[in-house]
Structure formats: C-alpha cells, structure tokens
ChimeraX commands (.cxc) that place a marker at each C-alpha (Angstrom):
marker #1 position 9.28,-12.68,-3.79 radius 0.5
marker #1 position 10.22,-12.34,-0.13 radius 0.5
marker #1 position 12.02,-9.09,-0.98 radius 0.5
marker #1 position 8.61,-7.50,-1.52 radius 0.5
marker #1 position 7.89,-8.01,2.20 radius 0.5
marker #1 position 11.04,-6.31,3.48 radius 0.5
marker #1 position 11.49,-2.80,4.81 radius 0.5
marker #1 position 12.43,-0.03,2.40 radius 0.5
marker #1 position 15.29,2.35,3.14 radius 0.5
marker #1 position 14.20,5.25,5.38 radius 0.5
marker #1 position 14.12,7.87,2.62 radius 0.5
marker #1 position 11.71,5.69,0.61 radius 0.5
marker #1 position 9.13,5.26,3.38 radius 0.5
marker #1 position 5.52,6.22,2.65 radius 0.5
marker #1 position 4.28,9.12,4.73 radius 0.5
marker #1 position 0.54,8.76,5.30 radius 0.5
marker #1 position -1.24,12.11,5.45 radius 0.5
marker #1 position -1.72,12.86,9.18 radius 0.5
marker #1 position -0.69,9.32,9.97 radius 0.5
marker #1 position 2.09,6.80,10.33 radius 0.5
marker #1 position 5.24,6.33,8.30 radius 0.5
marker #1 position 5.05,3.05,6.38 radius 0.5
marker #1 position 8.19,1.06,5.59 radius 0.5
marker #1 position 6.77,-2.17,4.09 radius 0.5
marker #1 position 3.59,-3.69,2.62 radius 0.5
marker #1 position 2.50,-5.20,5.94 radius 0.5
marker #1 position 2.84,-1.75,7.49 radius 0.5
marker #1 position 0.73,-0.36,4.65 radius 0.5
marker #1 position -1.95,-2.96,5.39 radius 0.5
marker #1 position -1.98,-1.99,9.07 radius 0.5
marker #1 position -2.12,1.71,8.22 radius 0.5
marker #1 position -5.03,1.16,5.83 radius 0.5
marker #1 position -6.98,-0.75,8.48 radius 0.5
marker #1 position -6.65,2.19,10.90 radius 0.5
marker #1 position -6.98,4.95,8.30 radius 0.5
marker #1 position -10.01,7.21,8.08 radius 0.5
marker #1 position -11.98,7.28,4.84 radius 0.5
marker #1 position -11.00,10.93,4.50 radius 0.5
marker #1 position -7.28,10.07,4.62 radius 0.5
marker #1 position -7.80,7.21,2.17 radius 0.5
marker #1 position -9.54,9.66,-0.17 radius 0.5
marker #1 position -6.56,12.00,0.09 radius 0.5
marker #1 position -4.27,9.26,-1.24 radius 0.5
marker #1 position -6.66,7.51,-3.64 radius 0.5
marker #1 position -8.95,9.55,-5.88 radius 0.5
marker #1 position -9.67,10.26,-9.54 radius 0.5
marker #1 position -6.36,12.11,-9.93 radius 0.5
marker #1 position -3.97,9.69,-8.22 radius 0.5
marker #1 position -3.36,6.46,-6.32 radius 0.5
marker #1 position -0.42,7.07,-3.99 radius 0.5
marker #1 position -0.43,3.52,-2.61 radius 0.5
marker #1 position -0.25,1.89,-6.04 radius 0.5
marker #1 position 2.47,4.33,-7.11 radius 0.5
marker #1 position 4.56,3.68,-3.98 radius 0.5
marker #1 position 4.25,-0.11,-4.31 radius 0.5
marker #1 position 5.16,0.11,-8.00 radius 0.5
marker #1 position 8.07,2.55,-7.73 radius 0.5
marker #1 position 9.57,1.71,-4.32 radius 0.5
marker #1 position 8.58,-1.87,-3.49 radius 0.5
marker #1 position 8.75,-2.83,-7.21 radius 0.5
marker #1 position 5.87,-5.33,-6.85 radius 0.5
marker #1 position 4.07,-4.83,-10.17 radius 0.5
marker #1 position 1.38,-7.40,-9.33 radius 0.5
marker #1 position 0.37,-5.67,-6.08 radius 0.5
marker #1 position 0.65,-2.22,-7.68 radius 0.5
marker #1 position -1.81,-3.29,-10.41 radius 0.5
marker #1 position -4.24,-4.73,-7.85 radius 0.5
marker #1 position -4.07,-1.52,-5.78 radius 0.5
marker #1 position -4.60,0.60,-8.89 radius 0.5
marker #1 position -7.90,-1.21,-9.43 radius 0.5
marker #1 position -8.87,-0.86,-5.75 radius 0.5
marker #1 position -10.86,2.37,-5.52 radius 0.5
marker #1 position -12.17,1.77,-1.97 radius 0.5
marker #1 position -10.42,1.16,1.33 radius 0.5
marker #1 position -11.93,-2.37,1.79 radius 0.5
marker #1 position -10.84,-3.39,-1.72 radius 0.5
marker #1 position -7.31,-2.06,-1.11 radius 0.5
marker #1 position -7.13,-3.98,2.18 radius 0.5
marker #1 position -8.33,-7.15,0.42 radius 0.5
marker #1 position -5.71,-6.74,-2.34 radius 0.5
marker #1 position -2.93,-6.30,0.23 radius 0.5
marker #1 position -4.07,-9.26,2.34 radius 0.5
marker #1 position -4.23,-11.51,-0.73 radius 0.5
marker #1 position -0.77,-10.50,-1.99 radius 0.5
marker #1 position 0.90,-10.80,1.43 radius 0.5
marker #1 position -0.59,-14.29,1.81 radius 0.5
marker #1 position 0.78,-15.25,-1.64 radius 0.5
marker #1 position 4.23,-13.91,-0.79 radius 0.5
marker #1 position 4.41,-15.79,2.52 radius 0.5
marker #1 position 3.78,-19.20,0.90 radius 0.5
marker link #1:1,2 radius 0.2
marker link #1:2,3 radius 0.2
marker link #1:3,4 radius 0.2
marker link #1:4,5 radius 0.2
marker link #1:5,6 radius 0.2
marker link #1:6,7 radius 0.2
marker link #1:7,8 radius 0.2
marker link #1:8,9 radius 0.2
marker link #1:9,10 radius 0.2
marker link #1:10,11 radius 0.2
marker link #1:11,12 radius 0.2
marker link #1:12,13 radius 0.2
marker link #1:13,14 radius 0.2
marker link #1:14,15 radius 0.2
marker link #1:15,16 radius 0.2
marker link #1:16,17 radius 0.2
marker link #1:17,18 radius 0.2
marker link #1:18,19 radius 0.2
marker link #1:19,20 radius 0.2
marker link #1:20,21 radius 0.2
marker link #1:21,22 radius 0.2
marker link #1:22,23 radius 0.2
marker link #1:23,24 radius 0.2
marker link #1:24,25 radius 0.2
marker link #1:25,26 radius 0.2
marker link #1:26,27 radius 0.2
marker link #1:27,28 radius 0.2
marker link #1:28,29 radius 0.2
marker link #1:29,30 radius 0.2
marker link #1:30,31 radius 0.2
marker link #1:31,32 radius 0.2
marker link #1:32,33 radius 0.2
marker link #1:33,34 radius 0.2
marker link #1:34,35 radius 0.2
marker link #1:35,36 radius 0.2
marker link #1:36,37 radius 0.2
marker link #1:37,38 radius 0.2
marker link #1:38,39 radius 0.2
marker link #1:39,40 radius 0.2
marker link #1:40,41 radius 0.2
marker link #1:41,42 radius 0.2
marker link #1:42,43 radius 0.2
marker link #1:43,44 radius 0.2
marker link #1:44,45 radius 0.2
marker link #1:45,46 radius 0.2
marker link #1:46,47 radius 0.2
marker link #1:47,48 radius 0.2
marker link #1:48,49 radius 0.2
marker link #1:49,50 radius 0.2
marker link #1:50,51 radius 0.2
marker link #1:51,52 radius 0.2
marker link #1:52,53 radius 0.2
marker link #1:53,54 radius 0.2
marker link #1:54,55 radius 0.2
marker link #1:55,56 radius 0.2
marker link #1:56,57 radius 0.2
marker link #1:57,58 radius 0.2
marker link #1:58,59 radius 0.2
marker link #1:59,60 radius 0.2
marker link #1:60,61 radius 0.2
marker link #1:61,62 radius 0.2
marker link #1:62,63 radius 0.2
marker link #1:63,64 radius 0.2
marker link #1:64,65 radius 0.2
marker link #1:65,66 radius 0.2
marker link #1:66,67 radius 0.2
marker link #1:67,68 radius 0.2
marker link #1:68,69 radius 0.2
marker link #1:69,70 radius 0.2
marker link #1:70,71 radius 0.2
marker link #1:71,72 radius 0.2
marker link #1:72,73 radius 0.2
marker link #1:73,74 radius 0.2
marker link #1:74,75 radius 0.2
marker link #1:75,76 radius 0.2
marker link #1:76,77 radius 0.2
marker link #1:77,78 radius 0.2
marker link #1:78,79 radius 0.2
marker link #1:79,80 radius 0.2
marker link #1:80,81 radius 0.2
marker link #1:81,82 radius 0.2
marker link #1:82,83 radius 0.2
marker link #1:83,84 radius 0.2
marker link #1:84,85 radius 0.2
marker link #1:85,86 radius 0.2
marker link #1:86,87 radius 0.2
marker link #1:87,88 radius 0.2
marker link #1:88,89 radius 0.2
marker link #1:89,90 radius 0.2
view
C-alpha cells in the first residue's frame, strides 16, 4: 500500500494544465487544492477524468482511481484523495 504514496518516474509525472508537475498522490492533492475551477474542468468533464486515469494507469491504485472517477467536483476529488492518503498512511 505504501507504494501508492511514492513518487513516479519522471516520464510518468502528471502535467497539470497551466500548473505544476505532479509526481505522487500527495502532490496531486496539493495541486487540486490550489487549482482553479477552470483548470479542474479541463481535466475532469463529461468526456474524461485525467486524474482518475493517471491514478489508475500510473499509480496503479484502483481504489483511488474509482473514487476519483466518481468525483465530478473539485471538493469531492480533494475529499477522495484525503481519505485514501489517510488510509494508506495507517
């Protein structure tokens, strides 16, 4: 479980549109907290959910990816990340 908290290799980092480069789930949480609603909408909309896809394909945390897929708003995505990080740190 702890592996889900580690940094990904540089070429697998998540590049936030007009924002930071994220290398782990805690970094994603921080980026989401600072992210504008417009940027969030660029990554999460009816057509796609970049955060869920990245967590699923790169981090390989299926549980968090599913929770993020259901999170259609920035506050719900932040809540899903906070909950999962807390679980992983136990």
